[in-house]
N, C-alpha and C positions, 0 to 999 in steps of 0.2 A: 616265720609264717607271715603271710600277707597281713599287714597291720590293719587295714580298713576292714577286711573280712573278720579278722580276729575281734575287733571292737564290736562289730555287729553281732557276732556269735556270743560274746560275753554278755552283751545287753539282752539278747534273746534268752539265754540260759537263766539270767537273773530276773527276767520279767514276770515270771509266774504264768505266762500265757501258754506254756507247753506242759502237757502231762507226760510223765516219764514212764518208759517201759524198758525192758531189757531183751536181748537176744535178736532184735531186728532194728533196722533203721527207723521204720515207721510201721504202725498198725493203726489204720483209721486216723484218728486225731491224736494218737500217742506216739512219742518219739524217744529214741535214745539220744545221748548227747551228740553223737555223730549225725543222727537224723536231723537234729536241729540245725546243724551246720549245713547240711544239704538243703534244708528248707529255706534258710536265709540266702544261700547262694543262688537258688532258683526255686521260688515257691511253687511255680507251675510245673516244675520238672518231674514231679511224681507221675503226671499223666501226659507229659509232653515229649514226643519223640525227639524234638530238638535237643533235649537235655543230653542225649547221647553224644551230641557234638561237643558239649562242654566237658564231659568226662572221658570221651574217646572210646575207641574200640581197640582191642588187642587180639591178635591171632584170629581175626574173623568173628570173635565172640562179642556180644553186646554187653558192655560193662556199665550200663546206665543204672542209676539208683533204683529204678523200678525192679531190677533183677538182682540187686545186692541184698544180702541178708543182714549182716551185722558189721561189715567193714566198708570203708570207702574204696572205690576203684583206684588202682595204683596211679593211673594217669591224672585223675582229679587230685589225689593227695599230693602228687608231685607238683602239680600246677599251683597249689596253694601254699606249698612250702612246709608240709607236715611230714615228719619222718614216720616210717613204719613203727618204730619203737614208741613214739608218742601216741600213735593211733592205738597200739596194743595196750598201753597204759590206760588210756581213756576207756577202752572197752572193759578192762578189768575193773576200773573204778565204777563204771555204770552198771555192769552186769554182775560181777562177782562180789564187789565190796558194797554195792547198793548205796554209793555216795549220792547225795542230792545234786541237782544241777548247780546249786550255789557253790557247793564244795568243789565240784568239777571245774566251775568257772574260776575259782581261786587258783586251782592247779594250772589251768590254761594260762591265766594271767601271769603267773610266776615262771612257768617252764617253757612256754611256746613262744 
């Protein structure tokens, strides 16, 4: 995974600045662990059409974060060097196991 982005993500997850939710990347000012990643990658991306240029489009469909529910767009995940398996593990930790952002950050630090 991109080392600079990973460091920023770890810092954000451990900062206490983000309220945690499950099931979606973001709802209002609450985020899942992957939503935090999207927010630090482009904080204005939630409302910015240009974010779609960052994550890309596939098969004519818009895969920007504003239209994603709980997972990262494939093209964005590929660009940052995260495997689908790692993404799925993070979703399970956040949504099913209800791990804290700090616990998730420990996993990211060790495994990604």
